[in-house]
N, C-alpha and C positions, 0 to 999 in steps of 0.2 A: 165434211167431205161431200162433194156433190158429184153428179154424173155417175159414171161407171168405174171410176178409179178405185183401185184396191181389189183384193181378192174377196170373194163372198165369205161370210162368217156364219156358222151354225152354232148357236148357244142352246144348250139343253139344261132344263131344270133338273137338279139332282136333290134327292132327299137323304141319301146316305152313300156309303162307299160302294155298295153294289151298283147303284145307279151310275155312279161316276165311272166305274170300270166298264159297264155296258155302253155308256155314251161314248167313251173314248174308243172302244172297239168298233162301234158303228161309224165313227168318223167325225164326231163332234169336234169343234175347234175350241170351245170354251164351255164352262159350266156356271150356272147360277145355283148356289147352294142355299136352300131354304128349309123351314120346318112348317108344319101345320098348314097345309094347303086349304083346309076348311076355312081358314082366315085369310086365304089368298097369299100366304107366304109370310112367315115370321122368321126372326133370327134363330138359326140353329144353335145347338149347344156347342160349347168349346170342344168337348170330346168328339162330337161329330165332325167338326171342322178339322181337327187333327187327323181323324181317321180318313177323311176324304183326301186331304192334302197328301197323306202317305200312300194313297191308293192310285193316284194318277199324276201325270206330269202336265196335264192340261191347266191352263189358267182357270182359277176358281174365283168367281165373284160372290161374296158372302152378303146375304141380306141383313140389313140393319133396320128392323121394324119390330116394334114391341106390342102392337095392337092392330086389330082390323081397322080399316080406314086409314086416313093419312094424317091424323093428329098423334104425336108421340104421347104415350101414356106416362113415361118417366124419362125426361130428357137427360137428366144426370145419370140415370141408369144406363141409357143407351151409350153415353160417352164412356162410361166405365167398361161396358161390354165391348165397344169398339177397341179400346186399349187392350183388353184381354185377348181379343181375337187377333190383333196384331202380334201380341206376344206369342200366340199359338202358331204363328206363321202365315196368317192371312195377309195378302198384299193387295187385293182388289175387292171392291165392295159395291153394294146396291143400296140406295136410299133415296128419300124425297118426302118432304112434308108440306102440307097445305095448312093455311090458317083457317079460322072460322068463316071467312068470306070467300074461300076458294082460291086465294092467291098462294103462290109459293111462299112458305114460311122461311124466308131467307135467314132469319136469326137462328131458328131451330136447326136448319141444315148446316149453317156455318158452325154452330156449336159442336155438332158431331164431326164435321169435317176437320175441326181443329185437332182431332185425335188421329187424323188420317193423312197427315202431310206426306206428299210424295206418292200416294196410292192412286191408282186409276179407279174410277167409279162411274156407275150408271145411275142416271136419274130415272126412277122407275115410273110405273103407270099412274102415279099421282097426276101426271100431265093430263091424262084423259078425263080426270075428274075436276080439273081446274075450271074456274069460271071463265077464264080467257086463256085458252091453250097457247095462243101465240105469245102472249106475255109470259106465260109459264115457261115456254121453251127458252125465251131470252133470259129469264131469271136463272134457269137451270144451267144454261151455258155460261153465264156470267159467274156462277158459283164454281165452275171449273170441271164439270163432268166431261168425259170423252165419248159418252153414248147416252142417248135418250130412248128408253123403251116406251113404245106407244102402240096402241091398236087403232088409233085415229078416232076412237069413240069409247065411252065407258061400256058400251054394249058389245065391244069386240071388233075384230078385223072386218067381218062381213058388213057391219054397219058403218065402219070407218074407212072403207077402202078408198073412197073418193078423197077424203082428207089426207090419207097416206100418200096417194098419188100426187096430190098438190104439194105436200111437204117434200116429197122426193124431188120435185122440180125446182126447189129453192136452194140457193147456196147454203151450205151447212158449216163451212169454215173449219173442217177437220173433225166435227162432232158426228159420231155415227148415228144414223137413223136405224134403230133396232126395232123390228116389227115383231110383235107378239101379243097374244091374248085372243084365243079362238082362231088362230091361224089354221087354214085348211089347204090341202094340196092345190086346189084350183086358184088360190090366191097367189101362189108362188110365181107363175109365169108373168102375169101383168106387173107384179112388183119388181121382179128382176128386170123386165123390159124398161121400167121407169127409172132404173138405176139403184134400186134398193139392194144393199149387199149384206145387211145384217138381219138374221132370222132367229127368233127365240121361241122355243117350243117346250111343252111339258106333257100334257095329257095326250097330245097328238102322237107321241112316240111310246105310248103304253098300250097294251092290249086291252086292258079292262079298267081304265081310269086310274085314279090316284092310289087305289089300293093294290095296284100291280106295279112291278118294277119297270124301269126303262127297258125297252126291247131293242136289241142290237139290230135286228133286221129293219125295223121301222126307222131307226136313226140312219142306217145306211141308205135306205130308199129315199129319204128326204135329202140326205147329203147329195145323192146323185142328181136330184132335181135342181138343187141350188148350185152345185158345183159339178157340172157335167165333165166327164173325163175328156181330156184333150186327145184327139186322134193321134196315133203313132205316126 
């Protein structure tokens, strides 16, 4: 998807059912469900997935990542987990692996995706750590994702804003450019002006960092910036 087509989308990181409820109340459009943010987000337990799915009617994208970094620790284990999470009701996912040279590990991604036939999924910020982000974008899209999460830089949106604006100007053929990773309020206006419609946040909508829950008011404030009310 390129240009300004489509409604803006606000995706909020949730760690549990309470986060999910607060994000929905604040006006989020979708959740990314993860565990262990000290490792930048790993796969949540099956029990947590069930609790979150029963607490909200928002779409929930579940992280499939078993170790910090972008090399899978146990690929067969990830495949089993993916199947278990589907059995638990998960229908959307987040994943992405790099090889030792910093290219997208197409074989590893495809192995996990074999368990996810028919599911929508996001290629996550592995893109920002790739040796060639443009080649990584192409590989991710070829694998069948419908969204790519990126900050434009491994150092976050502030460092990657120019790369994000450049990416926003390119045709994306129906694949969502989802911006996240150190997003701040001052980034929203220039990104929206450039045609970015997807925004992904976590710490930004918590009062005291990852040790505090999602704050309804913070989600609502960000939603108002991303999706201004239409005058009556």
